[in-house]
C-alpha positions in Angstrom: -0.1 0.2 0.0 1.1 3.5 -0.7 0.6 6.4 1.0 2.0 9.8 2.0 5.3 9.1 3.9 6.4 11.4 6.9 4.9 12.3 10.1 1.4 13.5 9.9 0.3 16.2 11.8 -3.0 18.1 12.4 -2.9 21.8 12.3 -5.8 24.5 13.1 -6.3 27.3 10.7 -8.9 29.8 9.6 -10.4 29.9 5.9 -11.9 32.9 4.3 -14.7 31.3 2.8 -16.4 33.7 0.0 -14.7 36.6 1.4 -17.5 36.7 4.1 -16.5 34.9 7.5 -13.6 32.7 8.6 -14.4 29.0 8.9 -12.3 26.9 11.3 -10.6 24.0 9.5 -8.0 21.5 9.9 -5.0 20.8 7.6 -3.3 17.4 7.8 0.4 18.0 6.8 3.7 16.0 6.3 7.1 17.8 6.2 6.8 17.7 2.7 3.3 18.9 1.9 -0.2 19.1 2.9 -1.9 15.3 2.8 -5.6 17.0 3.3 -7.6 20.3 4.5 -10.8 19.3 6.8 -13.4 21.7 6.8 -16.5 20.9 8.7 -19.7 22.6 10.2 -19.8 20.1 12.9 -18.7 21.1 16.6 -15.4 22.3 17.2 -14.6 19.6 19.4 -15.3 17.0 16.7 -13.5 18.6 14.3 -10.2 18.9 16.2 -10.8 15.1 17.1 -11.6 14.2 13.4 -8.4 16.0 12.2 -6.1 14.3 15.1 -7.2 10.8 14.2 -6.9 11.4 10.4 -3.3 12.8 11.4 -2.7 9.4 13.3 -4.4 6.9 10.6 -1.0 6.1 9.1 0.5 5.4 12.2 -2.5 3.2 13.2 -2.5 1.6 10.0 1.0 0.6 10.2 0.7 -0.5 13.9 -2.1 -2.9 13.3 -0.4 -4.5 10.4 2.2 -5.3 13.2 -0.3 -6.6 15.6 -1.6 -8.9 13.1 1.6 -10.3 11.9 2.7 -10.9 15.8 -1.0 -12.3 16.4 -0.7 -15.0 13.0 2.8 -16.0 14.2 1.3 -17.1 17.7 -1.7 -18.9 15.6 -4.2 -16.8 17.2 -7.5 -16.0 15.2 -7.2 -12.2 14.0 -10.4 -10.7 15.1 -12.5 -9.8 12.0 -12.5 -5.9 12.9 -8.7 -6.0 12.4 -9.1 -7.5 9.0 -11.8 -5.5 7.9 -10.1 -2.1 9.2 -7.3 -3.3 7.1 -9.3 -4.0 4.0 -10.8 -0.9 4.2 -7.6 1.1 4.5 -6.5 -0.5 1.5 -9.6 0.2 -0.4 -11.5 -2.8 -0.4 
């Protein structure tokens, strides 16, 4: 699976929407460039939580892959939720 390398970080910013008002947004960035900009009209707490989750997604994906590999070596059944999460992350 290919994805943008580097540490992902969430950064709060204000966006000038149609020259009328500033809208709170979150930008997901790496040292090289922006991965995504997340703008939502949901509650500010959810915007920040969602942005932080998106920023952590690459690390979570890699950690889950390692955990699954360890579980398989021990011949333990991998929970279907884990397999489904990897499938979803890989576009399946």
